[in-house]
N, C-alpha and C positions, 0 to 999 in steps of 0.2 A: 621770492623763489620762482625760478623760471619754469616754463611749461614742461620742458624735458625732465627736469628733476621731479616735478609733481607726478608726471607719468611713471617715472621709475619707482617712486615711493608707493604709488598706488598698486603697481604690478607686484612689488615686494609684499605688500600687505595681503593681496589676494592669494599669494602663494604661502606665506608664512602663517596667516591666521588659522586656516584649517589644521595645520600641523600643531599649532599651539593649543587649539581646542582639544586635540587628542589627549594631551597631558592633563586636561581638566576633567576627563571622563572618569567615573568611578572605576576602580579596578574590578576585573572579573573574578568573582569569588565562588562561582558555581561548583567547582570541584571541592574547594575548601569547605563550603557549606554542607555538601554531601558527606564529606569525611567527618565533619563535626557532629552531624546527626547520626553517623554510622549507618546510613541507609540511602538507597537509590529509590526515589519516589517515581512511580509510573502510573499514569492514567490509562485505564483499560476499559473496554466495553464489558457489559455484564456477561454476555455470552455471544461468541462470534466464531463458531466452529469453522475450520479447525485451528484458528489462531488463538482463540480463548474458548475453552469448552466447559469450564466449571466442574470438570471431573478431576478429583485429586490424583488419581492414578495416571491420567493422561491429560494434563491441564491445557495443552495447546502449544502450538509452535512459538508464539510470542511470549507466553509465560515462561516456557523452558529457556528460551533465549535470554529473556530479561534476568532470570535467576542466574544463568551462567555468567552474564555480563557483570552482575552485582558481585558475584563470588570472585570473579577475576580482579575486581577492584577492591576486594576485602571489605565489601559492604553487604548488608542484608537488603532484600527487596521488600519494599512496601508498595502495595497497589491500592489505587483509589478507583473504585468502580463508577463509571460515568454513563448512565443509561442513554444520554443523548447521542453518544458515539455510534450507536447501532441504528439510529433513526434518521440521521441527516447525511445527505450526500457530501456536503461541504464541511471540512474540518474547521473552517473559520466560524461556523455556527455552533460548534461544540461548547463554546464559551468557557474554555479552560483557562486557568491562571497558573503563574509560577508557584503560588502558595499551595496549589493542589499537587503538583508533580513537576519533576524535572525532565522526564521522558514521556512521550506520547506514543502509545501503541494504537491498535485498532485498524490495521490494514491500510496504512498510509502509502499512497502511490508516489513513487519517485518521479517528479515532473517539475517543469519550470514554475507552474502555478503553485505547487507546494513550497518550493524553495523561495517563493516570493514573500512568504510570511513565517516559514520555519526553516531552521537548519535541519539536516538529516544525517543519519548514520549511513554506513555502507549498506547496500542491499543484501538481504539474507535469503530471499526466496522469490520465485516467480509466480505471479497470479495471472488473472485475466478471465475473460469470458470463455466458456467451453460449451460445445454442442454435445448433447446426448442423443444418439440416434442409432437405429439398427444398421443403417447403411449411410454413413456420413457423406459419401460421394454423391448420393441422390439429392442432397441439398434440402432446403425447406420451402421452396417456392410454392405459394398457394396452399400451404399446409398449416394445421393448427399446432401451435408451439406453446408449451408451458414455460413460463419465465419466472425464475426466483431470483430476485435482486438482493442477495444476502449480504454482500460486501459493499458497504455504503460508498466507499471512495472510488469504486470502479465507475467508468464513464457510462452512465445510463443513456445519455443523449445520443452518442454515436451508436450504441447498441440499438436504440429505437430506430435510428436512421437506417441501419443495416437490415432490420426486420421489415421496415416499410419498403426498402428497395427490393426485397424478395417477395413482396405481397403476402407475407405470412400473417396469419391470424394469431396475434400474441395474447395469451391468457396469463395474467399475473396470478401467482399462487402465494399463499401466506407462509408456507413452511416446506421443509425438505420432504416431510412425510406426504404432503399433498402432491408434491411433484412426482414422487415415486409412484404413488397410487394412480395418478393420471396416466403415467406410462404403462403401468401394469394392466389397467382396464381399457387401454387404448383410447382414452379421452384425448391424448396428445399423440401426434405423429412423431414429435421430437421435443426436446427441451433445451433451454439455455440457462446456465447458472454459473457462479464463480467456480473456476476449475479445481481448486483445492477441495471445495465442498463436494463437487461432482465426483471426484476420485474416491471420496470417502463413503459415498452412498452405497447401500445394498440394492443394486439395480436388478430388475428382472433379467433372466438369462437372454443373451444375445444383444444387449445394448452396449454401445461403445461410447467412450468419452474422448472428445477431440478438441484441443484448444483452437479457437478461431485464429486464422492467420492474421499477421500484422499486429497493429497496436491494440486491437480489441482482445486478442488472446495471449499477449506476451507483455506483462506489466510487472516491473520490479517493485517489490515492497520494501519499505524502510521504516525505521523508528524516527519520530520527530523530536526535535530539541528546540528550545527557545533561542531566538536570535541573540547573539552576543555571549552565549555561554561557551566560550571558546575552550576554556580549560577542561570542562566536562566533555566537550565534543572530542578534543584530542585524546583524552583518557579512554573514552569509549571506542574511538577508532583504533587505538592500540590494543584494547581488549578484544575487539572484533578480529584483528589480525592474528592475535595469539590463539584465539578459539578456532579460527579458520585453519591455521596451520596444524593445530592439534587434532583436527577432524571432528571437533565438538559440534559445530554448526551443521556439517554434513550428516552427522548421526541424528541430530534433532529433525532435520528434514526427512531422513529416511523413515523415522518412526511414524510419520504422517503421510508418506508417499508423495512428498513435495519435490518440485524440481528446483535446481539452483538457478540464480538469475542468468538469463541468456544474454546474447550479444545483440539482440534486436534493438534498434534505435528508434524511439518514437518519432514519427514524422508528423508534422502538423503545418497548417497554414499559418499566416502571420497572426490571425486572430485566435490561434490556439486550437482550432477545430481540425479534425482529421480530414484528409482529402477525400473528395467524393469518390474518386477512383478506388481508393483503398477500402472504403466502406462497401462499395459494390463487389469487391473481391472477397469480402470477409467470410462468406459462406461457400467459397469455391475450393474444392479439393483440400479439406482439412486433413491433417495427419494424425492418426489415432495415437493415443497414449497407451503405454504399457501399464497395466494395473496389477 
């Protein structure tokens, strides 16, 4: 066999072998398994207001959305409560498995990092960090700021950088009640927390909620799916489209005062971090939200 023929055969093998291996992969049965069980299994945090509230009358944005999606697929919703989801910043550390659920809720941010290990649904709501202040235009430079990091998947590292850039004294609080109390008794000149939660708080008179500009304040949330579950992903995408056109998703958002996903595009450096210039601008001239 001459050298040219060997090269041609090797090139053919390099092209054809991956194609042949595709046919050896097991078939995707994710949707068929859900239909066989008659249920859509979802992993959710124990309590993560306003996404998951634990209140049967108003269970939360994600619970209502999951119920609507399951109904659209002629399935019932089965939820598995995972306490770790409310404690850890990184969804990789939630240690969930396919055996526990097919869909992962819990305020998952739509980002390249997320899509590196999960497939995702379309975005359904916008989250992000928000500033609570009497005069948002005054900024927080050299002021005492209460911080409640309620939504685990929001970027706490860039938030900390923004606070340091403003020389703010950040005080971490354990609960929404402690945050509101600190504003009421003037322990804090301002506060920062997840914007959906901020909009739902009973704040003292005169306080305004404003999303931080840029990527800190404008973050689309999605539901997570296991890589390779293509039939389930397509079915859920179709259900999302039908619910969106019917106004169901908008109605769910409206019940919780939530905003639809915006057109803001997350900008980042090659290593995935937000640019220093954007962080420095994060507390400048925020635009108040309507409550």
